[in-house]
LUMRO-136784 format. One record per residue (C-alpha): chain; residue number from 1; x, y, z. Coordinates in steps of 0.25 Angstrom, whole numbers. Layout:
// LUMRO-136784
[site 'A', NUM, [X, Y, Z]]
...
// end
This chain:
// LUMRO-136784
[site 'A', 1, [462, 723, 155]]
[site 'A', 2, [461, 707, 155]]
[site 'A', 3, [458, 700, 144]]
[site 'A', 4, [454, 685, 141]]
[site 'A', 5, [458, 676, 131]]
[site 'A', 6, [445, 668, 123]]
[site 'A', 7, [446, 655, 127]]
[site 'A', 8, [451, 646, 116]]
[site 'A', 9, [441, 642, 105]]
[site 'A', 10, [436, 627, 107]]
[site 'A', 11, [444, 614, 100]]
[site 'A', 12, [433, 611, 89]]
[site 'A', 13, [424, 599, 90]]
[site 'A', 14, [426, 588, 82]]
[site 'A', 15, [415, 584, 72]]
[site 'A', 16, [405, 572, 79]]
[site 'A', 17, [411, 559, 76]]
[site 'A', 18, [425, 566, 77]]
[site 'A', 19, [423, 564, 61]]
[site 'A', 20, [434, 571, 52]]
[site 'A', 21, [443, 573, 64]]
[site 'A', 22, [456, 568, 62]]
[site 'A', 23, [462, 563, 78]]
[site 'A', 24, [476, 557, 73]]
[site 'A', 25, [485, 551, 62]]
[site 'A', 26, [483, 537, 58]]
[site 'A', 27, [494, 530, 50]]
[site 'A', 28, [483, 516, 46]]
[site 'A', 29, [472, 522, 36]]
[site 'A', 30, [464, 531, 33]]
[site 'A', 31, [448, 533, 27]]
[site 'A', 32, [447, 542, 14]]
[site 'A', 33, [430, 543, 17]]
[site 'A', 34, [429, 554, 7]]
[site 'A', 35, [438, 544, -3]]
[site 'A', 36, [433, 533, -1]]
[site 'A', 37, [446, 527, 4]]
[site 'A', 38, [453, 520, 16]]
[site 'A', 39, [467, 514, 18]]
[site 'A', 40, [475, 507, 29]]
[site 'A', 41, [489, 513, 29]]
[site 'A', 42, [487, 519, 15]]
[site 'A', 43, [483, 507, 8]]
[site 'A', 44, [467, 507, 5]]
[site 'A', 45, [458, 498, 13]]
[site 'A', 46, [451, 493, 0]]
[site 'A', 47, [463, 487, -6]]
[site 'A', 48, [470, 481, 5]]
[site 'A', 49, [455, 475, 8]]
[site 'A', 50, [457, 469, -7]]
[site 'A', 51, [471, 466, -5]]
[site 'A', 52, [476, 463, 9]]
[site 'A', 53, [473, 453, 19]]
[site 'A', 54, [466, 458, 35]]
[site 'A', 55, [481, 454, 42]]
[site 'A', 56, [490, 461, 29]]
[site 'A', 57, [482, 476, 33]]
[site 'A', 58, [480, 472, 47]]
[site 'A', 59, [497, 473, 45]]
[site 'A', 60, [496, 485, 40]]
[site 'A', 61, [487, 494, 50]]
[site 'A', 62, [495, 487, 61]]
[site 'A', 63, [511, 487, 54]]
[site 'A', 64, [510, 498, 45]]
[site 'A', 65, [513, 489, 32]]
[site 'A', 66, [506, 478, 22]]
[site 'A', 67, [512, 467, 27]]
[site 'A', 68, [523, 459, 20]]
[site 'A', 69, [519, 444, 17]]
[site 'A', 70, [529, 440, 29]]
[site 'A', 71, [522, 453, 36]]
[site 'A', 72, [509, 447, 34]]
[site 'A', 73, [512, 432, 36]]
[site 'A', 74, [517, 436, 51]]
[site 'A', 75, [507, 445, 54]]
[site 'A', 76, [495, 435, 51]]
[site 'A', 77, [503, 425, 60]]
[site 'A', 78, [503, 437, 72]]
[site 'A', 79, [487, 437, 71]]
[site 'A', 80, [484, 424, 69]]
[site 'A', 81, [492, 420, 82]]
[site 'A', 82, [486, 432, 88]]
[site 'A', 83, [473, 429, 86]]
[site 'A', 84, [468, 416, 97]]
[site 'A', 85, [463, 422, 110]]
[site 'A', 86, [469, 421, 123]]
[site 'A', 87, [464, 412, 135]]
[site 'A', 88, [457, 424, 141]]
[site 'A', 89, [449, 428, 130]]
[site 'A', 90, [446, 415, 125]]
[site 'A', 91, [440, 412, 139]]
[site 'A', 92, [432, 423, 140]]
[site 'A', 93, [425, 424, 124]]
[site 'A', 94, [414, 414, 128]]
[site 'A', 95, [409, 421, 140]]
[site 'A', 96, [410, 436, 129]]
[site 'A', 97, [403, 428, 119]]
[site 'A', 98, [391, 424, 128]]
[site 'A', 99, [391, 438, 136]]
[site 'A', 100, [378, 443, 125]]
[site 'A', 101, [373, 435, 113]]
[site 'A', 102, [371, 448, 109]]
[site 'A', 103, [383, 455, 110]]
[site 'A', 104, [391, 458, 98]]
[site 'A', 105, [404, 451, 96]]
[site 'A', 106, [413, 465, 97]]
[site 'A', 107, [409, 467, 111]]
[site 'A', 108, [415, 453, 116]]
[site 'A', 109, [425, 455, 108]]
[site 'A', 110, [429, 467, 115]]
[site 'A', 111, [428, 461, 127]]
[site 'A', 112, [437, 449, 124]]
[site 'A', 113, [448, 460, 120]]
[site 'A', 114, [447, 467, 131]]
[site 'A', 115, [450, 452, 138]]
[site 'A', 116, [461, 451, 128]]
[site 'A', 117, [469, 463, 133]]
[site 'A', 118, [468, 458, 145]]
[site 'A', 119, [472, 444, 144]]
[site 'A', 120, [484, 447, 135]]
[site 'A', 121, [487, 459, 145]]
[site 'A', 122, [487, 471, 130]]
[site 'A', 123, [496, 482, 136]]
[site 'A', 124, [490, 497, 135]]
[site 'A', 125, [497, 503, 119]]
[site 'A', 126, [502, 513, 127]]
[site 'A', 127, [513, 503, 133]]
[site 'A', 128, [515, 494, 121]]
[site 'A', 129, [526, 496, 110]]
[site 'A', 130, [520, 496, 96]]
[site 'A', 131, [523, 480, 94]]
[site 'A', 132, [516, 477, 107]]
[site 'A', 133, [505, 486, 103]]
[site 'A', 134, [503, 479, 90]]
[site 'A', 135, [504, 465, 94]]
[site 'A', 136, [491, 469, 104]]
[site 'A', 137, [484, 474, 92]]
[site 'A', 138, [486, 464, 81]]
[site 'A', 139, [481, 454, 95]]
[site 'A', 140, [468, 460, 96]]
[site 'A', 141, [467, 461, 80]]
[site 'A', 142, [469, 447, 80]]
[site 'A', 143, [461, 441, 90]]
[site 'A', 144, [448, 450, 89]]
[site 'A', 145, [443, 442, 78]]
[site 'A', 146, [446, 426, 87]]
[site 'A', 147, [436, 435, 99]]
[site 'A', 148, [425, 440, 88]]
[site 'A', 149, [424, 425, 82]]
[site 'A', 150, [425, 419, 95]]
[site 'A', 151, [414, 427, 101]]
[site 'A', 152, [407, 425, 89]]
[site 'A', 153, [406, 411, 89]]
[site 'A', 154, [405, 410, 104]]
[site 'A', 155, [391, 419, 104]]
[site 'A', 156, [386, 410, 95]]
[site 'A', 157, [389, 395, 103]]
[site 'A', 158, [401, 392, 93]]
[site 'A', 159, [416, 391, 99]]
[site 'A', 160, [427, 399, 95]]
[site 'A', 161, [435, 397, 80]]
[site 'A', 162, [450, 398, 84]]
[site 'A', 163, [456, 409, 74]]
[site 'A', 164, [464, 401, 62]]
[site 'A', 165, [479, 407, 61]]
[site 'A', 166, [479, 402, 45]]
[site 'A', 167, [466, 411, 41]]
[site 'A', 168, [466, 428, 41]]
[site 'A', 169, [460, 437, 47]]
[site 'A', 170, [449, 438, 40]]
[site 'A', 171, [447, 423, 37]]
[site 'A', 172, [450, 419, 53]]
[site 'A', 173, [438, 429, 56]]
[site 'A', 174, [429, 421, 48]]
[site 'A', 175, [435, 408, 52]]
[site 'A', 176, [434, 412, 68]]
[site 'A', 177, [418, 416, 64]]
[site 'A', 178, [415, 403, 58]]
[site 'A', 179, [425, 392, 59]]
[site 'A', 180, [425, 388, 45]]
[site 'A', 181, [435, 392, 33]]
[site 'A', 182, [432, 405, 29]]
[site 'A', 183, [429, 406, 13]]
[site 'A', 184, [440, 413, 8]]
[site 'A', 185, [430, 423, 1]]
[site 'A', 186, [425, 426, 15]]
[site 'A', 187, [439, 427, 20]]
[site 'A', 188, [443, 437, 11]]
[site 'A', 189, [430, 446, 10]]
[site 'A', 190, [430, 447, 25]]
[site 'A', 191, [446, 449, 24]]
[site 'A', 192, [442, 461, 15]]
[site 'A', 193, [432, 467, 24]]
[site 'A', 194, [442, 466, 35]]
[site 'A', 195, [454, 473, 30]]
[site 'A', 196, [443, 484, 24]]
[site 'A', 197, [438, 487, 38]]
[site 'A', 198, [452, 487, 46]]
[site 'A', 199, [454, 502, 48]]
[site 'A', 200, [446, 512, 45]]
[site 'A', 201, [450, 527, 49]]
[site 'A', 202, [447, 533, 63]]
[site 'A', 203, [433, 528, 64]]
[site 'A', 204, [426, 525, 78]]
[site 'A', 205, [434, 512, 83]]
[site 'A', 206, [445, 515, 79]]
[site 'A', 207, [447, 529, 85]]
[site 'A', 208, [442, 521, 98]]
[site 'A', 209, [456, 512, 97]]
[site 'A', 210, [462, 522, 95]]
[site 'A', 211, [458, 532, 107]]
[site 'A', 212, [459, 519, 116]]
[site 'A', 213, [473, 517, 110]]
[site 'A', 214, [478, 530, 112]]
[site 'A', 215, [475, 528, 129]]
[site 'A', 216, [487, 517, 126]]
[site 'A', 217, [476, 507, 132]]
[site 'A', 218, [478, 491, 126]]
[site 'A', 219, [475, 488, 111]]
[site 'A', 220, [463, 480, 115]]
[site 'A', 221, [457, 492, 122]]
[site 'A', 222, [456, 500, 109]]
[site 'A', 223, [451, 490, 102]]
[site 'A', 224, [440, 486, 113]]
[site 'A', 225, [438, 502, 111]]
[site 'A', 226, [436, 502, 96]]
[site 'A', 227, [427, 489, 97]]
[site 'A', 228, [417, 497, 105]]
[site 'A', 229, [417, 509, 94]]
[site 'A', 230, [418, 497, 83]]
[site 'A', 231, [405, 490, 89]]
[site 'A', 232, [396, 503, 86]]
[site 'A', 233, [386, 502, 75]]
[site 'A', 234, [391, 514, 70]]
[site 'A', 235, [404, 509, 69]]
[site 'A', 236, [408, 494, 66]]
[site 'A', 237, [394, 489, 68]]
[site 'A', 238, [387, 491, 57]]
[site 'A', 239, [390, 478, 46]]
[site 'A', 240, [378, 469, 51]]
[site 'A', 241, [370, 480, 51]]
[site 'A', 242, [372, 483, 36]]
[site 'A', 243, [370, 470, 34]]
[site 'A', 244, [356, 471, 41]]
[site 'A', 245, [352, 483, 32]]
[site 'A', 246, [355, 474, 20]]
[site 'A', 247, [343, 463, 27]]
[site 'A', 248, [335, 474, 31]]
[site 'A', 249, [335, 479, 13]]
[site 'A', 250, [335, 467, 7]]
[site 'A', 251, [333, 469, -7]]
[site 'A', 252, [341, 481, -12]]
[site 'A', 253, [326, 488, -16]]
[site 'A', 254, [323, 488, -2]]
[site 'A', 255, [335, 497, 2]]
[site 'A', 256, [331, 511, -2]]
[site 'A', 257, [319, 510, 7]]
[site 'A', 258, [327, 504, 16]]
[site 'A', 259, [338, 515, 17]]
[site 'A', 260, [327, 525, 19]]
[site 'A', 261, [321, 519, 31]]
[site 'A', 262, [334, 519, 37]]
[site 'A', 263, [335, 535, 33]]
[site 'A', 264, [323, 538, 37]]
[site 'A', 265, [324, 531, 49]]
[site 'A', 266, [337, 537, 53]]
[site 'A', 267, [346, 526, 55]]
[site 'A', 268, [357, 521, 49]]
[site 'A', 269, [360, 512, 37]]
[site 'A', 270, [370, 504, 41]]
[site 'A', 271, [380, 502, 32]]
[site 'A', 272, [383, 515, 25]]
[site 'A', 273, [389, 527, 25]]
[site 'A', 274, [402, 529, 34]]
[site 'A', 275, [410, 539, 41]]
[site 'A', 276, [420, 542, 32]]
[site 'A', 277, [417, 537, 18]]
[site 'A', 278, [409, 547, 9]]
[site 'A', 279, [410, 537, -2]]
[site 'A', 280, [409, 522, -5]]
[site 'A', 281, [417, 515, 9]]
[site 'A', 282, [426, 508, 2]]
[site 'A', 283, [427, 496, 13]]
[site 'A', 284, [411, 495, 7]]
[site 'A', 285, [416, 493, -8]]
[site 'A', 286, [426, 483, -6]]
[site 'A', 287, [415, 475, 4]]
[site 'A', 288, [405, 477, -8]]
[site 'A', 289, [415, 470, -18]]
[site 'A', 290, [418, 460, -7]]
[site 'A', 291, [403, 458, -4]]
[site 'A', 292, [401, 457, -19]]
[site 'A', 293, [412, 446, -20]]
[site 'A', 294, [406, 438, -9]]
[site 'A', 295, [393, 438, -18]]
[site 'A', 296, [378, 435, -15]]
[site 'A', 297, [365, 442, -12]]
[site 'A', 298, [370, 449, 0]]
[site 'A', 299, [380, 457, -8]]
[site 'A', 300, [372, 459, -20]]
[site 'A', 301, [362, 465, -9]]
[site 'A', 302, [371, 474, -1]]
[site 'A', 303, [376, 480, -17]]
[site 'A', 304, [361, 482, -20]]
[site 'A', 305, [359, 489, -9]]
[site 'A', 306, [371, 496, -6]]
[site 'A', 307, [368, 504, -18]]
[site 'A', 308, [354, 507, -14]]
[site 'A', 309, [356, 510, -1]]
[site 'A', 310, [367, 523, -7]]
[site 'A', 311, [358, 527, -16]]
[site 'A', 312, [347, 531, -4]]
[site 'A', 313, [356, 536, 6]]
[site 'A', 314, [362, 545, -5]]
[site 'A', 315, [347, 550, -7]]
[site 'A', 316, [343, 551, 7]]
[site 'A', 317, [357, 557, 12]]
[site 'A', 318, [363, 564, 1]]
[site 'A', 319, [377, 567, 1]]
[site 'A', 320, [380, 559, 15]]
[site 'A', 321, [388, 547, 4]]
[site 'A', 322, [382, 535, 11]]
[site 'A', 323, [387, 522, 7]]
[site 'A', 324, [390, 509, 10]]
[site 'A', 325, [400, 506, 20]]
[site 'A', 326, [407, 497, 25]]
[site 'A', 327, [398, 491, 34]]
[site 'A', 328, [388, 489, 23]]
[site 'A', 329, [397, 478, 14]]
[site 'A', 330, [405, 472, 27]]
[site 'A', 331, [390, 466, 32]]
[site 'A', 332, [388, 460, 16]]
[site 'A', 333, [404, 453, 16]]
[site 'A', 334, [404, 449, 31]]
[site 'A', 335, [389, 444, 28]]
[site 'A', 336, [392, 436, 15]]
[site 'A', 337, [405, 432, 24]]
[site 'A', 338, [399, 422, 33]]
[site 'A', 339, [401, 435, 44]]
[site 'A', 340, [391, 434, 54]]
[site 'A', 341, [385, 448, 55]]
[site 'A', 342, [386, 449, 68]]
[site 'A', 343, [401, 447, 66]]
[site 'A', 344, [401, 459, 55]]
[site 'A', 345, [406, 469, 64]]
[site 'A', 346, [415, 459, 72]]
[site 'A', 347, [422, 457, 57]]
[site 'A', 348, [423, 472, 57]]
[site 'A', 349, [431, 472, 69]]
[site 'A', 350, [442, 460, 66]]
[site 'A', 351, [444, 471, 57]]
[site 'A', 352, [445, 485, 62]]
[site 'A', 353, [452, 476, 75]]
[site 'A', 354, [464, 478, 66]]
[site 'A', 355, [463, 494, 63]]
[site 'A', 356, [459, 499, 77]]
[site 'A', 357, [473, 491, 80]]
[site 'A', 358, [480, 498, 72]]
[site 'A', 359, [475, 512, 76]]
[site 'A', 360, [479, 507, 89]]
[site 'A', 361, [491, 505, 86]]
[site 'A', 362, [493, 518, 79]]
[site 'A', 363, [486, 525, 92]]
[site 'A', 364, [495, 519, 100]]
[site 'A', 365, [505, 526, 94]]
[site 'A', 366, [504, 537, 96]]
[site 'A', 367, [503, 540, 112]]
[site 'A', 368, [491, 548, 115]]
[site 'A', 369, [478, 548, 120]]
[site 'A', 370, [467, 553, 112]]
[site 'A', 371, [459, 562, 121]]
[site 'A', 372, [449, 572, 114]]
[site 'A', 373, [440, 583, 120]]
[site 'A', 374, [428, 585, 118]]
[site 'A', 375, [420, 598, 118]]
[site 'A', 376, [410, 601, 132]]
[site 'A', 377, [394, 605, 129]]
[site 'A', 378, [389, 602, 142]]
[site 'A', 379, [387, 614, 153]]
[site 'A', 380, [396, 622, 156]]
[site 'A', 381, [404, 622, 170]]
[site 'A', 382, [395, 622, 182]]
[site 'A', 383, [395, 621, 198]]
[site 'A', 384, [392, 608, 204]]
[site 'A', 385, [379, 610, 211]]
[site 'A', 386, [379, 606, 226]]
[site 'A', 387, [375, 592, 231]]
[site 'A', 388, [361, 592, 234]]
[site 'A', 389, [357, 586, 246]]
[site 'A', 390, [348, 573, 244]]
[site 'A', 391, [337, 579, 251]]
[site 'A', 392, [337, 592, 242]]
[site 'A', 393, [329, 594, 229]]
[site 'A', 394, [338, 595, 216]]
[site 'A', 395, [339, 612, 213]]
[site 'A', 396, [337, 614, 229]]
[site 'A', 397, [346, 623, 237]]
[site 'A', 398, [353, 617, 248]]
[site 'A', 399, [347, 619, 262]]
[site 'A', 400, [357, 630, 270]]
[site 'A', 401, [361, 624, 282]]
[site 'A', 402, [364, 631, 296]]
[site 'A', 403, [378, 630, 300]]
[site 'A', 404, [378, 620, 312]]
[site 'A', 405, [385, 626, 329]]
[site 'A', 406, [396, 618, 325]]
[site 'A', 407, [399, 625, 309]]
[site 'A', 408, [395, 638, 317]]
[site 'A', 409, [407, 638, 325]]
[site 'A', 410, [416, 634, 313]]
[site 'A', 411, [418, 619, 318]]
// end
């Protein structure tokens, strides 16, 4: 008697959005959502933002440890030397900026970085040693603010402002946007924001960067792919939208009616709720403090509205723990520092590109392409129907054809 074994059980289906699925190991950092904490290589991201500058934490993520004073000085010089544009990218920027008046700066950045990769002949990370991979990553991170600021100014009919080697990343960003020496308190506030948002777990853009890096592609390809994911309003595109909400609310007394109308309409309340945190977003707490230090009517309005929105959301969606997220106060801080709203998400990218590149470097060392599976839910296997003749109606059986004399004799 022949017995047939049962087919092997189908592998389990991952939850929507891969929520909670562990796909690899990383030494770069972690987000502890239930505890309301996150860290970079074991150091609190919030404490680093309070105490260290962008270059120090960039060095930590890319090179594995906080720099000594001598290492910090040398790294700062490397970054400053890598900020300038090559001739091909510089020549192309006016055309990229003019390609569409309504185009977001991140769209132009993707184009410019692809051109930079071609101009400078970036090799696939698979074919590079770790030192050259790190050099390519540093170049991409250093030049990103220069490209974004130049595109913004060109679109406004202004000449680009060259980067200054004497300024750090945060102050240089403000300088290149305006051509005006930034106020120290504004540079410090923007720096705090940048450090706080350098990296944040396996979010959509970071995971995208790692998937592309796993194929062995060049660093720019991974960053451009990450930018595509980052451009979505459900990911990096909410800081300006959260500030628009504050504009619409106007006064704390109108907050409750505004939130109820949004929830009744099924709209997302931008600036509130997070995919991981079930407590207050620690970055939002930090930036609330920063906004209050900067002061002004907008900071007072945001603080008052935040609490009212949280209270109403708890009534309407009990147990969801919908607190203010980083985008809510990011918009407030950047507005108070004179950054135009169209540049809120690009400012986020100035920071996050450092994290993306850190993940690209880590993923490149694994040497294994990311190749998940999918569960098929379409029709069962079926035969391909015969091709209908041009005059044949759909579903009509093909007409029988009598054999010719030649075919009858087997010719």
